[in-house]
Steps between C-alpha positions, in 0.01 A plus 500: 500500500406656828563173673865541438513846607606581864272707706808677640856487363678590826858431366454728196324767718785509753744511211320798355521703834859397567417249763400760765262319740391851649392624158336156435285531819408871412412418152295198610317716753385756230404228253159505673422778247451210261194393708347845460569489118324165484193644689494779251505237212225309655277826505586574139422157388159507682419838331612347157748799430683313226783757419568544883516131546790469267662806656469362847622160411792664337583681816465180713718324261770760536493496871503128518794486259687733724456287795553180300161367564511336171188291495291806607664707216412222258141489611489881474632479142227248414247750620672783326495318169161351535223572257289778659189318409610182680360585853495138597868452408598828684308412816650137500853661465412746770396214736840344415665826594321511839610141569867594411493809714398280804815286421705826479355638836627183669841540327516854618393403852757220522782724373428793732478300821 
């Protein structure tokens, strides 16, 4: 299902913010907070703090949905809903998240320049 989900739904995002390119650039510049949240999730996963993994994944999912980073939100949801004992599955999804974030960083860079 993730193959059909866009990394970034620019049209929908612009519609949500009333088409303001100024606001678009400002929100994109602060979306770097997601990178911090992903780093926190990585630390939590390494420490195997299961309840915190779900909470942090939920937080990332919310921020990603706000920014219409739909594929990232979908990956975060997979981690949030994963069996806490499935550390391989969580790690695999986290690696997907890192790869998706690289795509998003390029999108951010392309849209801010």
